[in-house]
N, CA, C and O atoms as a printed pandas DataFrame, in Angstrom:
     atom_number atom_name residue_name chain_id  residue_number  x_coord  y_coord  z_coord
0              1         N          UNK        A               1   40.934  140.343  225.219
1              2        CA          UNK        A               1   40.058  141.478  224.351
2              3         C          UNK        A               1   38.827  141.099  225.340
3              4         O          UNK        A               1   38.665  140.129  226.081
4              5         N          UNK        A               2   37.804  142.546  224.993
5              6        CA          UNK        A               2   37.275  142.672  225.490
6              7         C          UNK        A               2   35.834  142.343  224.365
7              8         O          UNK        A               2   35.852  142.150  223.149
8              9         N          UNK        A               3   34.893  142.368  225.132
9             10        CA          UNK        A               3   33.602  141.766  224.146
10            11         C          UNK        A               3   33.463  143.075  223.355
11            12         O          UNK        A               3   33.404  142.665  222.196
12            13         N          UNK        A               4   33.372  144.487  223.309
13            14        CA          UNK        A               4   33.323  145.211  222.341
14            15         C          UNK        A               4   34.062  144.800  221.102
15            16         O          UNK        A               4   33.420  144.958  220.064
16            17         N          UNK        A               5   35.336  144.279  220.978
17            18        CA          UNK        A               5   36.165  144.268  220.149
18            19         C          UNK        A               5   36.283  142.624  219.455
19            20         O          UNK        A               5   37.002  142.203  218.548
20            21         N          UNK        A               6   35.118  141.846  220.419
21            22        CA          UNK        A               6   35.163  140.626  219.954
22            23         C          UNK        A               6   33.754  140.562  218.667
23            24         O          UNK        A               6   33.561  139.739  217.772
24            25         N          UNK        A               7   33.201  141.422  218.943
25            26        CA          UNK        A               7   31.848  141.674  218.657
26            27         C          UNK        A               7   32.035  142.623  217.221
27            28         O          UNK        A               7   31.367  142.534  216.190
28            29         N          UNK        A               8   33.412  143.752  217.585
29            30        CA          UNK        A               8   33.499  144.282  216.096
30            31         C          UNK        A               8   34.235  143.652  215.043
31            32         O          UNK        A               8   34.245  143.841  213.826
32            33         N          UNK        A               9   35.051  142.600  216.037
33            34        CA          UNK        A               9   35.567  141.953  215.026
34            35         C          UNK        A               9   34.909  140.937  213.907
35            36         O          UNK        A               9   35.209  140.676  212.742
36            37         N          UNK        A              10   33.713  140.418  214.939
37            38        CA          UNK        A              10   32.544  139.535  214.180
38            39         C          UNK        A              10   31.816  140.540  212.772
39            40         O          UNK        A              10   31.897  140.222  211.585
40            41         N          UNK        A              11   31.373  141.337  213.126
41            42        CA          UNK        A              11   30.594  142.162  211.956
42            43         C          UNK        A              11   31.847  142.811  210.973
43            44         O          UNK        A              11   31.734  143.110  209.784
44            45         N          UNK        A              12   32.644  142.894  211.529
45            46        CA          UNK        A              12   33.772  142.857  210.068
46            47         C          UNK        A              12   34.348  142.300  209.208
47            48         O          UNK        A              12   34.882  142.897  208.273
48            49         N          UNK        A              13   34.351  140.886  209.377
49            50        CA          UNK        A              13   34.670  139.773  209.048
50            51         C          UNK        A              13   33.411  139.364  208.229
51            52         O          UNK        A              13   33.547  139.134  207.028
52            53         N          UNK        A              14   31.925  139.240  208.953
53            54        CA          UNK        A              14   30.767  138.906  208.112
54            55         C          UNK        A              14   30.644  140.111  207.378
55            56         O          UNK        A              14   29.567  139.928  206.811
56            57         N          UNK        A              15   30.991  141.063  207.074
57            58        CA          UNK        A              15   30.333  141.950  206.024
58            59         C          UNK        A              15   31.700  141.650  205.322
59            60         O          UNK        A              15   31.285  141.060  204.324
60            61         N          UNK        A              16   33.086  141.677  205.197
61            62        CA          UNK        A              16   33.946  141.332  204.277
62            63         C          UNK        A              16   33.356  140.236  203.469
63            64         O          UNK        A              16   33.089  140.294  202.269
64            65         N          UNK        A              17   33.140  138.975  204.471
65            66        CA          UNK        A              17   32.921  137.855  203.892
66            67         C          UNK        A              17   31.426  137.833  202.877
67            68         O          UNK        A              17   31.236  137.006  201.985
68            69         N          UNK        A              18   30.474  138.922  203.255
69            70        CA          UNK        A              18   29.600  138.909  202.458
70            71         C          UNK        A              18   29.470  139.736  201.097
71            72         O          UNK        A              18   28.592  139.590  200.246
72            73         N          UNK        A              19   30.928  140.968  201.072
73            74        CA          UNK        A              19   31.260  141.454  200.042
74            75         C          UNK        A              19   32.039  140.356  199.095
75            76         O          UNK        A              19   31.825  140.258  197.887
76            77         N          UNK        A              20   32.782  139.713  199.675
77            78        CA          UNK        A              20   33.530  138.531  198.850
78            79         C          UNK        A              20   32.798  137.227  197.880
79            80         O          UNK        A              20   33.136  136.689  196.825
80            81         N          UNK        A              21   31.466  137.011  198.957
81            82        CA          UNK        A              21   30.573  136.327  198.399
82            83         C          UNK        A              21   30.064  137.251  197.180
83            84         O          UNK        A              21   30.169  136.650  196.111
84            85         N          UNK        A              22   29.615  138.368  197.074
85            86        CA          UNK        A              22   28.772  138.965  196.591
86            87         C          UNK        A              22   29.376  139.167  195.083
87            88         O          UNK        A              22   28.686  139.073  194.068
88            89         N          UNK        A              23   30.822  139.469  195.103
89            90        CA          UNK        A              23   31.627  139.490  193.941
90            91         C          UNK        A              23   31.917  137.823  193.363
91            92         O          UNK        A              23   32.348  137.596  192.233
92            93         N          UNK        A              24   31.695  137.094  194.050
93            94        CA          UNK        A              24   32.047  135.869  193.246
94            95         C          UNK        A              24   30.785  135.101  192.736
95            96         O          UNK        A              24   30.778  134.280  191.819
96            97         N          UNK        A              25   29.762  135.491  193.454
97            98        CA          UNK        A              25   28.528  134.646  193.000
98            99         C          UNK        A              25   27.176  135.812  193.077
99           100         O          UNK        A              25   26.438  135.768  194.061
100          101         N          UNK        A              26   26.907  136.921  191.881
101          102        CA          UNK        A              26   27.027  137.844  191.940
102          103         C          UNK        A              26   25.056  137.841  191.494
103          104         O          UNK        A              26   24.322  138.806  191.704
104          105         N          UNK        A              27   24.628  136.579  190.907
105          106        CA          UNK        A              27   23.659  136.122  190.352
106          107         C          UNK        A              27   22.533  135.668  191.619
107          108         O          UNK        A              27   21.305  135.730  191.670
108          109         N          UNK        A              28   23.654  135.152  192.673
109          110        CA          UNK        A              28   22.356  135.197  193.891
110          111         C          UNK        A              28   22.238  136.309  194.889
111          112         O          UNK        A              28   21.601  136.168  195.932
112          113         N          UNK        A              29   22.888  137.468  194.546
113          114        CA          UNK        A              29   22.636  138.850  195.406
114          115         C          UNK        A              29   21.288  139.899  194.725
115          116         O          UNK        A              29   20.996  140.962  195.273
């Protein structure tokens, strides 16, 4: 894996995690 794919996966995972947290804890966002 090169740096671009690692950065892309990190961003995608971060966005998915943020969306899941926003759905679970809507009062915090």
